[in-house]
mmCIF file as gemmi writes it, N, C-alpha and C atoms, coordinates in Angstrom:
data_model
loop_
_atom_site.group_PDB
_atom_site.id
_atom_site.type_symbol
_atom_site.label_atom_id
_atom_site.label_alt_id
_atom_site.label_comp_id
_atom_site.label_asym_id
_atom_site.label_entity_id
_atom_site.label_seq_id
_atom_site.pdbx_PDB_ins_code
_atom_site.Cartn_x
_atom_site.Cartn_y
_atom_site.Cartn_z
_atom_site.occupancy
_atom_site.B_iso_or_equiv
_atom_site.pdbx_formal_charge
_atom_site.auth_seq_id
_atom_site.auth_asym_id
_atom_site.pdbx_PDB_model_num
ATOM 1 N N . ASP Axp A 1 ? 64.366 10.197 -34.017 1 0 ? 1 A 1
ATOM 2 C CA . ASP Axp A 1 ? 63.108 10.894 -33.807 1 0 ? 1 A 1
ATOM 3 C C . ASP Axp A 1 ? 62.088 10.298 -34.782 1 0 ? 1 A 1
ATOM 4 N N . ILE Axp A 2 ? 61.142 9.549 -34.251 1 0 ? 2 A 1
ATOM 5 C CA . ILE Axp A 2 ? 60.163 8.888 -35.127 1 0 ? 2 A 1
ATOM 6 C C . ILE Axp A 2 ? 58.728 9.353 -34.84 1 0 ? 2 A 1
ATOM 7 N N . GLU Axp A 3 ? 58.624 10.573 -34.297 1 0 ? 3 A 1
ATOM 8 C CA . GLU Axp A 3 ? 57.33 11.265 -34.172 1 0 ? 3 A 1
ATOM 9 C C . GLU Axp A 3 ? 56.185 10.398 -33.66 1 0 ? 3 A 1
ATOM 10 N N . ARG Axp A 4 ? 56.235 10.065 -32.397 1 0 ? 4 A 1
ATOM 11 C CA . ARG Axp A 4 ? 55.236 9.276 -31.672 1 0 ? 4 A 1
ATOM 12 C C . ARG Axp A 4 ? 55.324 7.777 -31.949 1 0 ? 4 A 1
ATOM 13 N N . GLY Axp A 5 ? 56.205 7.361 -32.85 1 0 ? 5 A 1
ATOM 14 C CA . GLY Axp A 5 ? 56.397 5.94 -33.101 1 0 ? 5 A 1
ATOM 15 C C . GLY Axp A 5 ? 57.285 5.285 -32.059 1 0 ? 5 A 1
ATOM 16 N N . GLU Axp A 6 ? 57.913 6.109 -31.209 1 0 ? 6 A 1
ATOM 17 C CA . GLU Axp A 6 ? 58.821 5.558 -30.199 1 0 ? 6 A 1
ATOM 18 C C . GLU Axp A 6 ? 58.084 4.684 -29.187 1 0 ? 6 A 1
ATOM 19 N N . TRP Axp A 7 ? 56.865 5.093 -28.817 1 0 ? 7 A 1
ATOM 20 C CA . TRP Axp A 7 ? 56.13 4.337 -27.793 1 0 ? 7 A 1
ATOM 21 C C . TRP Axp A 7 ? 55.793 2.922 -28.26 1 0 ? 7 A 1
ATOM 22 N N . PRO Axp A 8 ? 55.123 2.728 -29.395 1 0 ? 8 A 1
ATOM 23 C CA . PRO Axp A 8 ? 54.818 1.35 -29.812 1 0 ? 8 A 1
ATOM 24 C C . PRO Axp A 8 ? 56.067 0.548 -30.17 1 0 ? 8 A 1
ATOM 25 N N . THR Axp A 9 ? 57.074 1.206 -30.733 1 0 ? 9 A 1
ATOM 26 C CA . THR Axp A 9 ? 58.304 0.498 -31.092 1 0 ? 9 A 1
ATOM 27 C C . THR Axp A 9 ? 58.994 -0.056 -29.849 1 0 ? 9 A 1
ATOM 28 N N . LEU Axp A 10 ? 59.136 0.77 -28.83 1 0 ? 10 A 1
ATOM 29 C CA . LEU Axp A 10 ? 59.79 0.317 -27.605 1 0 ? 10 A 1
ATOM 30 C C . LEU Axp A 10 ? 58.928 -0.675 -26.833 1 0 ? 10 A 1
ATOM 31 N N . LEU Axp A 11 ? 57.624 -0.488 -26.882 1 0 ? 11 A 1
ATOM 32 C CA . LEU Axp A 11 ? 56.734 -1.413 -26.186 1 0 ? 11 A 1
ATOM 33 C C . LEU Axp A 11 ? 56.836 -2.818 -26.775 1 0 ? 11 A 1
ATOM 34 N N . GLU Axp A 12 ? 57.01 -2.912 -28.088 1 0 ? 12 A 1
ATOM 35 C CA . GLU Axp A 12 ? 57.099 -4.206 -28.763 1 0 ? 12 A 1
ATOM 36 C C . GLU Axp A 12 ? 58.507 -4.8 -28.749 1 0 ? 12 A 1
ATOM 37 N N . ALA Axp A 13 ? 59.513 -3.993 -28.49 1 0 ? 13 A 1
ATOM 38 C CA . ALA Axp A 13 ? 60.901 -4.464 -28.536 1 0 ? 13 A 1
ATOM 39 C C . ALA Axp A 13 ? 61.191 -5.429 -27.391 1 0 ? 13 A 1
ATOM 40 N N . ASP Axp A 14 ? 61.929 -6.484 -27.7 1 0 ? 14 A 1
ATOM 41 C CA . ASP Axp A 14 ? 62.365 -7.418 -26.66 1 0 ? 14 A 1
ATOM 42 C C . ASP Axp A 14 ? 63.462 -6.775 -25.822 1 0 ? 14 A 1
ATOM 43 N N . VAL Axp A 15 ? 63.459 -7.069 -24.54 1 0 ? 15 A 1
ATOM 44 C CA . VAL Axp A 15 ? 64.498 -6.562 -23.651 1 0 ? 15 A 1
ATOM 45 C C . VAL Axp A 15 ? 65.87 -7.032 -24.143 1 0 ? 15 A 1
ATOM 46 N N . SER Axp A 16 ? 65.944 -8.251 -24.67 1 0 ? 16 A 1
ATOM 47 C CA . SER Axp A 16 ? 67.226 -8.771 -25.174 1 0 ? 16 A 1
ATOM 48 C C . SER Axp A 16 ? 67.765 -7.899 -26.308 1 0 ? 16 A 1
ATOM 49 N N . LEU Axp A 17 ? 66.892 -7.365 -27.135 1 0 ? 17 A 1
ATOM 50 C CA . LEU Axp A 17 ? 67.315 -6.453 -28.199 1 0 ? 17 A 1
ATOM 51 C C . LEU Axp A 17 ? 67.806 -5.136 -27.603 1 0 ? 17 A 1
ATOM 52 N N . LEU Axp A 18 ? 67.071 -4.585 -26.656 1 0 ? 18 A 1
ATOM 53 C CA . LEU Axp A 18 ? 67.45 -3.316 -26.038 1 0 ? 18 A 1
ATOM 54 C C . LEU Axp A 18 ? 68.801 -3.42 -25.336 1 0 ? 18 A 1
ATOM 55 N N . LYS Axp A 19 ? 69.093 -4.586 -24.776 1 0 ? 19 A 1
ATOM 56 C CA . LYS Axp A 19 ? 70.361 -4.777 -24.06 1 0 ? 19 A 1
ATOM 57 C C . LYS Axp A 19 ? 71.567 -4.762 -24.987 1 0 ? 19 A 1
ATOM 58 N N . LYS Axp A 20 ? 71.364 -4.785 -26.279 1 0 ? 20 A 1
ATOM 59 C CA . LYS Axp A 20 ? 72.476 -4.711 -27.235 1 0 ? 20 A 1
ATOM 60 C C . LYS Axp A 20 ? 73.003 -3.284 -27.383 1 0 ? 20 A 1
ATOM 61 N N . PHE Axp A 21 ? 72.27 -2.322 -26.843 1 0 ? 21 A 1
ATOM 62 C CA . PHE Axp A 21 ? 72.644 -0.92 -26.95 1 0 ? 21 A 1
ATOM 63 C C . PHE Axp A 21 ? 73.179 -0.413 -25.616 1 0 ? 21 A 1
ATOM 64 N N . ARG Axp A 22 ? 74.177 0.46 -25.692 1 0 ? 22 A 1
ATOM 65 C CA . ARG Axp A 22 ? 74.695 1.087 -24.474 1 0 ? 22 A 1
ATOM 66 C C . ARG Axp A 22 ? 73.984 2.416 -24.22 1 0 ? 22 A 1
ATOM 67 N N . GLN Axp A 23 ? 73.668 3.141 -25.283 1 0 ? 23 A 1
ATOM 68 C CA . GLN Axp A 23 ? 72.988 4.428 -25.142 1 0 ? 23 A 1
ATOM 69 C C . GLN Axp A 23 ? 71.825 4.525 -26.118 1 0 ? 23 A 1
ATOM 70 N N . LEU Axp A 24 ? 70.794 5.216 -25.676 1 0 ? 24 A 1
ATOM 71 C CA . LEU Axp A 24 ? 69.659 5.559 -26.527 1 0 ? 24 A 1
ATOM 72 C C . LEU Axp A 24 ? 69.383 7.049 -26.344 1 0 ? 24 A 1
ATOM 73 N N . LEU Axp A 25 ? 69.167 7.754 -27.432 1 0 ? 25 A 1
ATOM 74 C CA . LEU Axp A 25 ? 68.75 9.155 -27.394 1 0 ? 25 A 1
ATOM 75 C C . LEU Axp A 25 ? 67.382 9.201 -28.04 1 0 ? 25 A 1
ATOM 76 N N . ILE Axp A 26 ? 66.374 9.517 -27.243 1 0 ? 26 A 1
ATOM 77 C CA . ILE Axp A 26 ? 64.992 9.408 -27.706 1 0 ? 26 A 1
ATOM 78 C C . ILE Axp A 26 ? 64.238 10.692 -27.398 1 0 ? 26 A 1
ATOM 79 N N . GLU Axp A 27 ? 63.46 11.134 -28.374 1 0 ? 27 A 1
ATOM 80 C CA . GLU Axp A 27 ? 62.531 12.234 -28.129 1 0 ? 27 A 1
ATOM 81 C C . GLU Axp A 27 ? 61.161 11.595 -27.906 1 0 ? 27 A 1
ATOM 82 N N . PHE Axp A 28 ? 60.672 11.717 -26.685 1 0 ? 28 A 1
ATOM 83 C CA . PHE Axp A 28 ? 59.374 11.152 -26.33 1 0 ? 28 A 1
ATOM 84 C C . PHE Axp A 28 ? 58.285 12.192 -26.576 1 0 ? 28 A 1
ATOM 85 N N . HIS Axp A 29 ? 57.311 11.842 -27.407 1 0 ? 29 A 1
ATOM 86 C CA . HIS Axp A 29 ? 56.208 12.738 -27.789 1 0 ? 29 A 1
ATOM 87 C C . HIS Axp A 29 ? 54.912 12.333 -27.084 1 0 ? 29 A 1
ATOM 88 N N . GLY Axp A 30 ? 53.939 13.227 -27.15 1 0 ? 30 A 1
ATOM 89 C CA . GLY Axp A 30 ? 52.581 12.904 -26.709 1 0 ? 30 A 1
ATOM 90 C C . GLY Axp A 30 ? 52.378 12.879 -25.218 1 0 ? 30 A 1
ATOM 91 N N . LEU Axp A 31 ? 53.224 13.554 -24.464 1 0 ? 31 A 1
ATOM 92 C CA . LEU Axp A 31 ? 53.131 13.482 -23.008 1 0 ? 31 A 1
ATOM 93 C C . LEU Axp A 31 ? 51.818 14.046 -22.465 1 0 ? 31 A 1
ATOM 94 N N . TRP Axp A 32 ? 51.138 14.866 -23.229 1 0 ? 32 A 1
ATOM 95 C CA . TRP Axp A 32 ? 49.859 15.439 -22.79 1 0 ? 32 A 1
ATOM 96 C C . TRP Axp A 32 ? 48.724 14.419 -22.885 1 0 ? 32 A 1
ATOM 97 N N . LYS Axp A 33 ? 48.956 13.295 -23.534 1 0 ? 33 A 1
ATOM 98 C CA . LYS Axp A 33 ? 47.913 12.27 -23.686 1 0 ? 33 A 1
ATOM 99 C C . LYS Axp A 33 ? 47.859 11.404 -22.43 1 0 ? 33 A 1
ATOM 100 N N . GLU Axp A 34 ? 47.178 11.922 -21.43 1 0 ? 34 A 1
ATOM 101 C CA . GLU Axp A 34 ? 47.18 11.279 -20.115 1 0 ? 34 A 1
ATOM 102 C C . GLU Axp A 34 ? 46.576 9.88 -20.117 1 0 ? 34 A 1
ATOM 103 N N . LYS Axp A 35 ? 45.684 9.587 -21.044 1 0 ? 35 A 1
ATOM 104 C CA . LYS Axp A 35 ? 45.127 8.236 -21.128 1 0 ? 35 A 1
ATOM 105 C C . LYS Axp A 35 ? 46.179 7.224 -21.587 1 0 ? 35 A 1
ATOM 106 N N . GLN Axp A 36 ? 47.276 7.717 -22.144 1 0 ? 36 A 1
ATOM 107 C CA . GLN Axp A 36 ? 48.368 6.852 -22.604 1 0 ? 36 A 1
ATOM 108 C C . GLN Axp A 36 ? 49.468 6.68 -21.552 1 0 ? 36 A 1
ATOM 109 N N . HIS Axp A 37 ? 49.336 7.338 -20.414 1 0 ? 37 A 1
ATOM 110 C CA . HIS Axp A 37 ? 50.41 7.305 -19.426 1 0 ? 37 A 1
ATOM 111 C C . HIS Axp A 37 ? 50.719 5.9 -18.92 1 0 ? 37 A 1
ATOM 112 N N . ALA Axp A 38 ? 49.735 5.024 -18.828 1 0 ? 38 A 1
ATOM 113 C CA . ALA Axp A 38 ? 50.007 3.641 -18.387 1 0 ? 38 A 1
ATOM 114 C C . ALA Axp A 38 ? 50.919 2.944 -19.398 1 0 ? 38 A 1
ATOM 115 N N . LYS Axp A 39 ? 50.69 3.172 -20.69 1 0 ? 39 A 1
ATOM 116 C CA . LYS Axp A 39 ? 51.545 2.597 -21.731 1 0 ? 39 A 1
ATOM 117 C C . LYS Axp A 39 ? 52.941 3.214 -21.656 1 0 ? 39 A 1
ATOM 118 N N . PHE Axp A 40 ? 53.006 4.517 -21.425 1 0 ? 40 A 1
ATOM 119 C CA . PHE Axp A 40 ? 54.296 5.189 -21.321 1 0 ? 40 A 1
ATOM 120 C C . PHE Axp A 40 ? 55.094 4.609 -20.144 1 0 ? 40 A 1
ATOM 121 N N . LEU Axp A 41 ? 54.41 4.349 -19.043 1 0 ? 41 A 1
ATOM 122 C CA . LEU Axp A 41 ? 55.072 3.762 -17.873 1 0 ? 41 A 1
ATOM 123 C C . LEU Axp A 41 ? 55.618 2.374 -18.199 1 0 ? 41 A 1
ATOM 124 N N . GLN Axp A 42 ? 54.87 1.587 -18.948 1 0 ? 42 A 1
ATOM 125 C CA . GLN Axp A 42 ? 55.344 0.26 -19.355 1 0 ? 42 A 1
ATOM 126 C C . GLN Axp A 42 ? 56.64 0.374 -20.15 1 0 ? 42 A 1
ATOM 127 N N . VAL Axp A 43 ? 56.707 1.332 -21.043 1 0 ? 43 A 1
ATOM 128 C CA . VAL Axp A 43 ? 57.915 1.541 -21.844 1 0 ? 43 A 1
ATOM 129 C C . VAL Axp A 43 ? 59.084 1.91 -20.94 1 0 ? 43 A 1
ATOM 130 N N . MET Axp A 44 ? 58.869 2.835 -20.024 1 0 ? 44 A 1
ATOM 131 C CA . MET Axp A 44 ? 59.949 3.259 -19.145 1 0 ? 44 A 1
ATOM 132 C C . MET Axp A 44 ? 60.408 2.113 -18.241 1 0 ? 44 A 1
ATOM 133 N N . GLN Axp A 45 ? 59.476 1.28 -17.784 1 0 ? 45 A 1
ATOM 134 C CA . GLN Axp A 45 ? 59.846 0.121 -16.968 1 0 ? 45 A 1
ATOM 135 C C . GLN Axp A 45 ? 60.647 -0.894 -17.787 1 0 ? 45 A 1
ATOM 136 N N . LYS Axp A 46 ? 60.309 -1.048 -19.056 1 0 ? 46 A 1
ATOM 137 C CA . LYS Axp A 46 ? 61.053 -1.945 -19.934 1 0 ? 46 A 1
ATOM 138 C C . LYS Axp A 46 ? 62.476 -1.432 -20.121 1 0 ? 46 A 1
ATOM 139 N N . LEU Axp A 47 ? 62.623 -0.139 -20.35 1 0 ? 47 A 1
ATOM 140 C CA . LEU Axp A 47 ? 63.954 0.44 -20.502 1 0 ? 47 A 1
ATOM 141 C C . LEU Axp A 47 ? 64.775 0.258 -19.222 1 0 ? 47 A 1
ATOM 142 N N . LYS Axp A 48 ? 64.134 0.425 -18.093 1 0 ? 48 A 1
ATOM 143 C CA . LYS Axp A 48 ? 64.821 0.215 -16.813 1 0 ? 48 A 1
ATOM 144 C C . LYS Axp A 48 ? 65.24 -1.244 -16.672 1 0 ? 48 A 1
ATOM 145 N N . SER Axp A 49 ? 64.365 -2.167 -17.042 1 0 ? 49 A 1
ATOM 146 C CA . SER Axp A 49 ? 64.704 -3.589 -16.922 1 0 ? 49 A 1
ATOM 147 C C . SER Axp A 49 ? 65.818 -3.991 -17.883 1 0 ? 49 A 1
ATOM 148 N N . ALA Axp A 50 ? 66.015 -3.219 -18.948 1 0 ? 50 A 1
ATOM 149 C CA . ALA Axp A 50 ? 67.117 -3.459 -19.882 1 0 ? 50 A 1
ATOM 150 C C . ALA Axp A 50 ? 68.413 -2.819 -19.388 1 0 ? 50 A 1
ATOM 151 N N . GLY Axp A 51 ? 68.352 -2.161 -18.232 1 0 ? 51 A 1
ATOM 152 C CA . GLY Axp A 51 ? 69.546 -1.595 -17.617 1 0 ? 51 A 1
ATOM 153 C C . GLY Axp A 51 ? 69.773 -0.119 -17.855 1 0 ? 51 A 1
ATOM 154 N N . PHE Axp A 52 ? 68.838 0.539 -18.53 1 0 ? 52 A 1
ATOM 155 C CA . PHE Axp A 52 ? 69.035 1.949 -18.847 1 0 ? 52 A 1
ATOM 156 C C . PHE Axp A 52 ? 68.715 2.853 -17.659 1 0 ? 52 A 1
ATOM 157 N N . LYS Axp A 53 ? 69.522 3.91 -17.56 1 0 ? 53 A 1
ATOM 158 C CA . LYS Axp A 53 ? 69.309 4.956 -16.575 1 0 ? 53 A 1
ATOM 159 C C . LYS Axp A 53 ? 69.301 6.291 -17.32 1 0 ? 53 A 1
ATOM 160 N N . VAL Axp A 54 ? 68.563 7.241 -16.816 1 0 ? 54 A 1
ATOM 161 C CA . VAL Axp A 54 ? 68.499 8.557 -17.456 1 0 ? 54 A 1
ATOM 162 C C . VAL Axp A 54 ? 69.794 9.305 -17.165 1 0 ? 54 A 1
ATOM 163 N N . ALA Axp A 55 ? 70.473 9.71 -18.232 1 0 ? 55 A 1
ATOM 164 C CA . ALA Axp A 55 ? 71.694 10.506 -18.106 1 0 ? 55 A 1
ATOM 165 C C . ALA Axp A 55 ? 71.384 11.989 -18.253 1 0 ? 55 A 1
ATOM 166 N N . HIS Axp A 56 ? 70.377 12.303 -19.082 1 0 ? 56 A 1
ATOM 167 C CA . HIS Axp A 56 ? 70.021 13.704 -19.329 1 0 ? 56 A 1
ATOM 168 C C . HIS Axp A 56 ? 68.592 13.758 -19.85 1 0 ? 56 A 1
ATOM 169 N N . VAL Axp A 57 ? 67.878 14.786 -19.458 1 0 ? 57 A 1
ATOM 170 C CA . VAL Axp A 57 ? 66.527 15.012 -19.976 1 0 ? 57 A 1
ATOM 171 C C . VAL Axp A 57 ? 66.28 16.512 -20.058 1 0 ? 57 A 1
ATOM 172 N N . HIS Axp A 58 ? 65.63 16.922 -21.131 1 0 ? 58 A 1
ATOM 173 C CA . HIS Axp A 58 ? 65.193 18.317 -21.226 1 0 ? 58 A 1
ATOM 174 C C . HIS Axp A 58 ? 63.969 18.394 -22.127 1 0 ? 58 A 1
ATOM 175 N N . GLY Axp A 59 ? 63.15 19.376 -21.845 1 0 ? 59 A 1
ATOM 176 C CA . GLY Axp A 59 ? 61.954 19.599 -22.642 1 0 ? 59 A 1
ATOM 177 C C . GLY Axp A 59 ? 62.307 20.117 -24.029 1 0 ? 59 A 1
ATOM 178 N N . ASN Axp A 60 ? 61.526 19.717 -25.001 1 0 ? 60 A 1
ATOM 179 C CA . ASN Axp A 60 ? 61.686 20.226 -26.363 1 0 ? 60 A 1
ATOM 180 C C . ASN Axp A 60 ? 61.036 21.608 -26.41 1 0 ? 60 A 1
ATOM 181 N N . ASN Axp A 61 ? 61.833 22.623 -26.695 1 0 ? 61 A 1
ATOM 182 C CA . ASN Axp A 61 ? 61.342 24.008 -26.705 1 0 ? 61 A 1
ATOM 183 C C . ASN Axp A 61 ? 60.38 24.294 -27.846 1 0 ? 61 A 1
ATOM 184 N N . PHE Axp A 62 ? 60.462 23.542 -28.905 1 0 ? 62 A 1
ATOM 185 C CA . PHE Axp A 62 ? 59.699 23.843 -30.118 1 0 ? 62 A 1
ATOM 186 C C . PHE Axp A 62 ? 58.222 23.459 -30.012 1 0 ? 62 A 1
ATOM 187 N N . VAL Axp A 63 ? 57.902 22.392 -29.294 1 0 ? 63 A 1
ATOM 188 C CA . VAL Axp A 63 ? 56.529 21.863 -29.303 1 0 ? 63 A 1
ATOM 189 C C . VAL Axp A 63 ? 55.622 22.453 -28.228 1 0 ? 63 A 1
ATOM 190 N N . GLY Axp A 64 ? 56.158 23.262 -27.362 1 0 ? 64 A 1
ATOM 191 C CA . GLY Axp A 64 ? 55.314 23.917 -26.363 1 0 ? 64 A 1
ATOM 192 C C . GLY Axp A 64 ? 55.054 23.063 -25.135 1 0 ? 64 A 1
ATOM 193 N N . THR Axp A 65 ? 54.117 23.54 -24.322 1 0 ? 65 A 1
ATOM 194 C CA . THR Axp A 65 ? 53.818 22.892 -23.045 1 0 ? 65 A 1
ATOM 195 C C . THR Axp A 65 ? 52.322 22.652 -22.919 1 0 ? 65 A 1
ATOM 196 N N . TYR Axp A 66 ? 51.961 21.875 -21.906 1 0 ? 66 A 1
ATOM 197 C CA . TYR Axp A 66 ? 50.561 21.727 -21.533 1 0 ? 66 A 1
ATOM 198 C C . TYR Axp A 66 ? 50.468 21.818 -20.024 1 0 ? 66 A 1
ATOM 199 N N . ARG Axp A 67 ? 49.288 22.144 -19.539 1 0 ? 67 A 1
ATOM 200 C CA . ARG Axp A 67 ? 49.08 22.339 -18.107 1 0 ? 67 A 1
ATOM 201 C C . ARG Axp A 67 ? 48.293 21.171 -17.531 1 0 ? 67 A 1
ATOM 202 N N . ASN Axp A 68 ? 48.764 20.695 -16.383 1 0 ? 68 A 1
ATOM 203 C CA . ASN Axp A 68 ? 48.056 19.67 -15.615 1 0 ? 68 A 1
ATOM 204 C C . ASN Axp A 68 ? 47.964 20.217 -14.199 1 0 ? 68 A 1
ATOM 205 N N . GLY Axp A 69 ? 46.8 20.739 -13.863 1 0 ? 69 A 1
ATOM 206 C CA . GLY Axp A 69 ? 46.658 21.374 -12.562 1 0 ? 69 A 1
ATOM 207 C C . GLY Axp A 69 ? 47.587 22.561 -12.461 1 0 ? 69 A 1
ATOM 208 N N . ARG Axp A 70 ? 48.428 22.562 -11.465 1 0 ? 70 A 1
ATOM 209 C CA . ARG Axp A 70 ? 49.361 23.678 -11.282 1 0 ? 70 A 1
ATOM 210 C C . ARG Axp A 70 ? 50.706 23.454 -11.972 1 0 ? 70 A 1
ATOM 211 N N . PHE Axp A 71 ? 50.832 22.34 -12.698 1 0 ? 71 A 1
ATOM 212 C CA . PHE Axp A 71 ? 52.095 22.02 -13.359 1 0 ? 71 A 1
ATOM 213 C C . PHE Axp A 71 ? 52.04 22.319 -14.854 1 0 ? 71 A 1
ATOM 214 N N . MET Axp A 72 ? 53.109 22.907 -15.369 1 0 ? 72 A 1
ATOM 215 C CA . MET Axp A 72 ? 53.285 23.068 -16.816 1 0 ? 72 A 1
ATOM 216 C C . MET Axp A 72 ? 54.347 22.066 -17.241 1 0 ? 72 A 1
ATOM 217 N N . LEU Axp A 73 ? 54.008 21.253 -18.217 1 0 ? 73 A 1
ATOM 218 C CA . LEU Axp A 73 ? 54.901 20.189 -18.657 1 0 ? 73 A 1
ATOM 219 C C . LEU Axp A 73 ? 55.161 20.31 -20.149 1 0 ? 73 A 1
ATOM 220 N N . PRO Axp A 74 ? 56.356 19.909 -20.597 1 0 ? 74 A 1
ATOM 221 C CA . PRO Axp A 74 ? 56.615 19.935 -22.043 1 0 ? 74 A 1
ATOM 222 C C . PRO Axp A 74 ? 55.78 18.88 -22.759 1 0 ? 74 A 1
ATOM 223 N N . ARG Axp A 75 ? 55.409 19.166 -23.995 1 0 ? 75 A 1
ATOM 224 C CA . ARG Axp A 75 ? 54.667 18.197 -24.802 1 0 ? 75 A 1
ATOM 225 C C . ARG Axp A 75 ? 55.569 17.078 -25.299 1 0 ? 75 A 1
ATOM 226 N N . ALA Axp A 76 ? 56.87 17.31 -25.288 1 0 ? 76 A 1
ATOM 227 C CA . ALA Axp A 76 ? 57.843 16.288 -25.678 1 0 ? 76 A 1
ATOM 228 C C . ALA Axp A 76 ? 59.12 16.525 -24.886 1 0 ? 76 A 1
ATOM 229 N N . VAL Axp A 77 ? 59.81 15.446 -24.559 1 0 ? 77 A 1
ATOM 230 C CA . VAL Axp A 77 ? 61.091 15.546 -23.865 1 0 ? 77 A 1
ATOM 231 C C . VAL Axp A 77 ? 62.141 14.762 -24.636 1 0 ? 77 A 1
ATOM 232 N N . GLU Axp A 78 ? 63.343 15.266 -24.614 1 0 ? 78 A 1
ATOM 233 C CA . GLU Axp A 78 ? 64.476 14.593 -25.221 1 0 ? 78 A 1
ATOM 234 C C . GLU Axp A 78 ? 65.279 13.967 -24.091 1 0 ? 78 A 1
ATOM 235 N N . VAL Axp A 79 ? 65.507 12.657 -24.187 1 0 ? 79 A 1
ATOM 236 C CA . VAL Axp A 79 ? 66.112 11.894 -23.095 1 0 ? 79 A 1
ATOM 237 C C . VAL Axp A 79 ? 67.316 11.118 -23.607 1 0 ? 79 A 1
ATOM 238 N N . THR Axp A 80 ? 68.415 11.204 -22.867 1 0 ? 80 A 1
ATOM 239 C CA . THR Axp A 80 ? 69.576 10.359 -23.107 1 0 ? 80 A 1
ATOM 240 C C . THR Axp A 80 ? 69.555 9.277 -22.04 1 0 ? 80 A 1
ATOM 241 N N . LEU Axp A 81 ? 69.516 8.024 -22.489 1 0 ? 81 A 1
ATOM 242 C CA . LEU Axp A 81 ? 69.529 6.874 -21.587 1 0 ? 81 A 1
ATOM 243 C C . LEU Axp A 81 ? 70.843 6.134 -21.778 1 0 ? 81 A 1
ATOM 244 N N . ASP Axp A 82 ? 71.445 5.697 -20.673 1 0 ? 82 A 1
ATOM 245 C CA . ASP Axp A 82 ? 72.739 5.019 -20.748 1 0 ? 82 A 1
ATOM 246 C C . ASP Axp A 82 ? 72.704 3.787 -19.856 1 0 ? 82 A 1
ATOM 247 N N . ALA Axp A 83 ? 73.049 2.638 -20.422 1 0 ? 83 A 1
ATOM 248 C CA . ALA Axp A 83 ? 73.034 1.384 -19.672 1 0 ? 83 A 1
ATOM 249 C C . ALA Axp A 83 ? 74.336 1.152 -18.911 1 0 ? 83 A 1
ATOM 250 N N . SER Axp A 84 ? 75.353 1.982 -19.14 1 0 ? 84 A 1
ATOM 251 C CA . SER Axp A 84 ? 76.636 1.762 -18.478 1 0 ? 84 A 1
ATOM 252 C C . SER Axp A 84 ? 76.813 2.622 -17.231 1 0 ? 84 A 1
ATOM 253 N N . LEU Axp A 85 ? 75.87 3.503 -16.947 1 0 ? 85 A 1
ATOM 254 C CA . LEU Axp A 85 ? 75.987 4.381 -15.784 1 0 ? 85 A 1
ATOM 255 C C . LEU Axp A 85 ? 75.705 3.627 -14.493 1 0 ? 85 A 1
ATOM 256 N N . PRO Axp A 86 ? 76.378 4.018 -13.406 1 0 ? 86 A 1
ATOM 257 C CA . PRO Axp A 86 ? 76.038 3.421 -12.112 1 0 ? 86 A 1
ATOM 258 C C . PRO Axp A 86 ? 74.694 3.975 -11.628 1 0 ? 86 A 1
ATOM 259 N N . LEU Axp A 87 ? 73.994 3.196 -10.852 1 0 ? 87 A 1
ATOM 260 C CA . LEU Axp A 87 ? 72.725 3.633 -10.282 1 0 ? 87 A 1
ATOM 261 C C . LEU Axp A 87 ? 73.002 4.536 -9.092 1 0 ? 87 A 1
ATOM 262 N N . LEU Axp A 88 ? 72.465 5.746 -9.102 1 0 ? 88 A 1
ATOM 263 C CA . LEU Axp A 88 ? 72.646 6.674 -7.989 1 0 ? 88 A 1
ATOM 264 C C . LEU Axp A 88 ? 71.631 6.37 -6.897 1 0 ? 88 A 1
ATOM 265 N N . GLU Axp A 89 ? 72.038 6.549 -5.663 1 0 ? 89 A 1
ATOM 266 C CA . GLU Axp A 89 ? 71.118 6.333 -4.548 1 0 ? 89 A 1
ATOM 267 C C . GLU Axp A 89 ? 70.043 7.413 -4.493 1 0 ? 89 A 1
ATOM 268 N N . LYS Axp A 90 ? 70.39 8.614 -4.959 1 0 ? 90 A 1
ATOM 269 C CA . LYS Axp A 90 ? 69.437 9.716 -4.982 1 0 ? 90 A 1
ATOM 270 C C . LYS Axp A 90 ? 69.842 10.692 -6.069 1 0 ? 90 A 1
ATOM 271 N N . CYS Axp A 91 ? 68.913 11.52 -6.489 1 0 ? 91 A 1
ATOM 272 C CA . CYS Axp A 91 ? 69.212 12.564 -7.465 1 0 ? 91 A 1
ATOM 273 C C . CYS Axp A 91 ? 70.055 13.636 -6.791 1 0 ? 91 A 1
ATOM 274 N N . HIS Axp A 92 ? 70.888 14.259 -7.565 1 0 ? 92 A 1
ATOM 275 C CA . HIS Axp A 92 ? 71.69 15.336 -6.993 1 0 ? 92 A 1
ATOM 276 C C . HIS Axp A 92 ? 71.932 16.398 -8.056 1 0 ? 92 A 1
ATOM 277 N N . ASP Axp A 93 ? 72.152 17.599 -7.578 1 0 ? 93 A 1
ATOM 278 C CA . ASP Axp A 93 ? 72.464 18.726 -8.45 1 0 ? 93 A 1
ATOM 279 C C . ASP Axp A 93 ? 73.969 18.952 -8.356 1 0 ? 93 A 1
ATOM 280 N N . PRO Axp A 94 ? 74.681 18.84 -9.473 1 0 ? 94 A 1
ATOM 281 C CA . PRO Axp A 94 ? 76.141 18.987 -9.415 1 0 ? 94 A 1
ATOM 282 C C . PRO Axp A 94 ? 76.609 20.388 -9.014 1 0 ? 94 A 1
ATOM 283 N N . ASN Axp A 95 ? 75.702 21.355 -8.958 1 0 ? 95 A 1
ATOM 284 C CA . ASN Axp A 95 ? 76.069 22.724 -8.567 1 0 ? 95 A 1
ATOM 285 C C . ASN Axp A 95 ? 76.126 22.9 -7.061 1 0 ? 95 A 1
ATOM 286 N N . TYR Axp A 96 ? 75.75 21.866 -6.293 1 0 ? 96 A 1
ATOM 287 C CA . TYR Axp A 96 ? 75.753 21.99 -4.825 1 0 ? 96 A 1
ATOM 288 C C . TYR Axp A 96 ? 76.802 21.108 -4.224 1 0 ? 96 A 1
């Protein structure tokens, strides 16, 4: 947890460096900063190109939420990324 430093750190990281890791657990901050969403997308695309898939995600309860139209979104999310997981054809709920 590097308090908003995750975005520039991951943006600058080489994909070859990221591929040395099997799992990353990252708390992504600043999601309410909509002008930064293009940069956030670049980071997520880089993680995808390094082979990472989302294994788990949940909102951080401590930092609160923000509203975008009719949606309430967490100000930060905690994400587990795993490069060893198979790619699913679609999302599924294990309770069904």
